[in-house]
C-alpha atoms as one frame of an Amber mdcrd trajectory, in Angstrom:
protein
  -4.062   2.112 -17.424  -0.473   0.677 -16.907   0.724  -1.266 -14.042   4.627
  -1.629 -13.225   6.589  -3.765 -10.687   9.622  -2.720  -8.715  11.343  -5.910
  -6.981  13.962  -4.985  -4.496  16.641  -7.487  -3.794  19.444  -6.135  -2.038
  19.484  -8.387   1.340  22.738  -9.975   2.647  21.178 -12.805   4.411  22.874
 -11.809   7.741  20.258 -13.628   9.948  20.551 -16.699   7.774  24.466 -17.023
   8.369  24.500 -17.782   4.634  27.614 -17.531   2.617  25.434 -16.777  -0.206
  23.258 -13.585  -0.546  19.788 -15.037   0.220  18.257 -13.833  -3.254  20.283
 -16.015  -4.929  19.992 -19.097  -2.842  18.612 -21.747  -5.106  15.085 -23.443
  -4.091  13.478 -26.058  -6.334  16.273 -25.233  -8.899  16.201 -21.669  -9.253
  17.308 -18.770  -7.359  14.974 -17.052  -5.155  14.721 -13.911  -6.994  14.030
 -15.863 -10.170  11.020 -17.506  -8.757   9.417 -13.840  -7.514  10.344 -12.334
 -11.033   8.704 -15.154 -12.909   5.273 -14.702 -10.970   5.139 -10.881 -12.205
   6.658 -11.758 -15.511   3.795 -14.303 -16.200   0.745 -11.937 -15.693  -0.719
  -9.875 -18.727  -1.704  -7.049 -16.263   1.954  -6.297 -15.637   3.456  -3.887
 -18.191   7.229  -3.789 -16.907   9.095  -5.566 -14.101  12.189  -3.521 -12.601
  14.651  -5.531 -10.412  16.639  -3.412  -8.211  19.855  -4.962  -7.005  23.496
  -3.550  -5.843  25.695  -2.556  -8.956  27.890  -5.573  -8.569  24.912  -8.233
  -8.650  23.658  -6.769 -12.118  25.292  -8.973 -14.388  24.689 -12.147 -12.273
  20.668 -11.207 -12.367  21.086 -10.388 -16.226  22.212 -13.850 -16.787  19.161
 -15.462 -15.221  16.624 -17.318 -17.844  13.823 -15.346 -16.567  15.276 -11.981
 -17.750  14.911 -12.823 -21.383  11.950 -11.039 -21.559  10.760  -7.877 -23.115
   9.296  -6.301 -20.338  11.691  -7.265 -17.479  14.701  -5.021 -16.500  17.332
  -4.577 -14.144  18.835  -1.167 -12.433  21.209  -0.362  -9.346  20.042  -0.057
  -5.966  20.943   2.558  -3.508  22.235   3.115   0.219  19.072   2.556   1.656
  16.137   0.560   0.784  13.872   3.691  -0.158  16.899   5.089  -2.212  16.804
   1.769  -4.150  13.025   2.075  -4.558  13.108   5.505  -5.691  15.946   4.365
  -8.358  13.460   1.897  -9.382  10.563   4.290  -9.811  12.677   6.256 -12.038
  13.778   3.237 -14.248  10.038   2.085 -14.358   9.088   5.617 -15.520  11.682
   5.686 -18.056  10.549   2.241 -19.489   6.621   3.250 -19.352   7.070   6.964
 -20.165  10.429   7.796 -21.758  11.308   9.964 -18.984  12.031  10.405 -15.317
   8.680  10.910 -13.676   4.945   9.918 -14.080   2.703  10.708 -16.765  -0.463
   9.390 -16.181  -2.351   9.379 -12.589  -4.098   6.208 -13.063  -0.838   4.191
 -13.567  -0.253   1.485 -10.767   3.310   0.635  -9.219   3.499  -2.312  -6.972
   6.716  -2.548  -4.806   7.674  -6.078  -3.881  10.451  -8.062  -1.671  12.567
 -10.133  -4.062  12.931 -12.905  -1.332   8.838 -13.265  -1.377   8.769 -15.995
  -3.938   5.514 -17.218  -3.121   3.456 -14.408  -4.118   0.342 -15.564  -5.873
  -1.370 -13.761  -8.815  -4.521 -13.647  -6.697  -3.172 -11.190  -4.117  -1.306
  -9.305  -6.985  -4.711  -8.532  -8.338  -6.542  -7.667  -5.283  -3.942  -5.136
  -4.361  -4.165  -3.513  -7.807  -7.734  -3.360  -7.475  -7.789  -1.611  -4.054
  -4.832   0.840  -5.188  -7.190   1.813  -8.421  -9.771   2.597  -6.080  -7.969
   4.207  -3.071  -4.726   5.344  -4.358  -2.739   2.844  -2.286  -3.264  -0.465
  -0.526  -1.046  -2.964   1.252  -1.754  -6.617   2.222  -1.493  -7.631   5.866
  -2.291 -10.190   8.522  -3.756  -9.964  12.013  -0.923 -10.987  14.349  -1.411
 -14.635  15.890   0.576 -13.648  18.967  -0.320 -11.365  21.823   1.911  -8.072
  20.984   2.952  -6.192  23.802   4.733  -2.721  23.836   8.428  -2.907  26.106
  10.276   0.003  27.411  13.561  -0.436  29.022  13.156  -4.217  28.678  10.147
  -4.377  30.710   6.214  -4.864  29.382   4.963  -1.042  29.028   1.347  -2.092
  27.599  -0.394  -5.071  25.767  -1.787  -3.867  22.502  -4.899  -4.515  20.687
  -4.355  -7.152  18.170  -7.420  -6.292  16.185  -6.164  -3.069  15.640  -2.439
  -4.143  14.364  -1.523  -5.849  11.002   1.728  -7.379   9.994   2.561  -6.084
   6.574   3.251  -7.899   3.459   4.362  -6.595   0.087   3.544  -5.814  -2.745
   2.994  -2.452  -1.536   0.631  -0.981  -4.126   0.111   2.838  -5.240  -0.884
   5.070  -7.840   2.788   6.058  -9.328   1.905   9.628  -9.094   1.319   9.199
  -5.438   4.651   7.348  -4.569   6.529   9.909  -6.920   4.842  12.976  -4.895
   5.654  11.003  -1.564   9.252  10.621  -2.541   9.509  14.311  -3.480   8.159
  15.403  -0.196   9.823  12.873   2.259  12.670  11.514   0.421  15.140  12.005
   3.344  12.446  10.766   6.124  13.585   7.996   8.165  10.823   5.232   7.396
  10.901   1.449   7.107   8.552   0.879   4.277   7.109   2.789   1.288   3.749
   2.904   2.794   5.124   5.117   5.585   6.367   7.477   2.840   2.624   7.882
   1.595   1.335   7.912   5.409   3.325  11.092   5.663   0.974  12.560   2.859
  -1.966  11.721   5.139  -3.264   9.967   2.142  -5.684   6.681   3.161  -3.861
   3.346   2.536  -6.416   0.364   2.013  -5.450  -2.982   3.698  -5.938  -5.983
   1.667  -6.078  -9.227   3.301  -2.775 -10.839   2.894  -1.580 -14.607   2.750
   0.001 -16.839   5.259   2.244 -18.202   2.448   3.503 -14.850   1.209   6.674
 -15.369   3.408   9.393 -12.843   3.305  12.705 -15.519   3.421  14.383 -14.596
   6.373  15.916 -17.458   8.179  17.377 -20.972   7.412  14.219 -22.819   7.796
  12.151 -20.541   5.591  13.704 -22.303   2.566  12.211 -25.468   3.093   8.872
 -23.792   4.015   9.173 -21.791   0.394  10.088 -25.118  -1.404   6.988 -26.743
  -0.296   5.083 -23.605  -1.021   6.185 -23.447  -4.629   5.877 -27.083  -5.105
   2.401 -26.717  -4.464   1.581 -23.521  -6.520   3.050 -25.575  -9.388   0.991
 -28.544  -8.953  -2.226 -26.256  -8.794  -1.306 -24.496 -12.257  -0.636 -27.883
 -13.691
């Protein structure tokens, strides 16, 4: 069985009001995207890592020291996130099978946000194990705050927190399943890859997420991520 990763890194950091694209903002001496790539590249279970970026960032990513690996590659993104993931999926299939499409129904793909650099090997392995059993798995956390549905600026109802999760990445699937979802619903309006698979009426397992697996969105997230990464480094020594 082979396991590949598609890392999406096409954000602009608008909510951070940063001059630099947030995936290239340095934390602890390296760009955010480099930390993310390094975690997956270091795992023996991972056969191939595809980093998806805008065309004008390809050379910049290729210059990162972490790209000096036989199993890490970069490819061009698309207009929408799902287009970028599909480009990454195609590139992954080319590297694994030498063709544009899946070749083994047991092989696994993880799709991960490039600006979630604090992902741990433990969570990655848990997602892979779950996807092996069910075909699809996502990590998620039960919301801490009370969640209310709002209509026209007013509270409509209060939602039951025990029935909700805040979904993280890596979203993990059998490669053949995600390929089938893209073939059937490529033009659907979705916000993540699991939504495409949901349209196939396929069960998606939920794996307990990690509070430290943050997606860097705001400026204050940089300090928190730096501290988490320092703790990870201390544990690995």
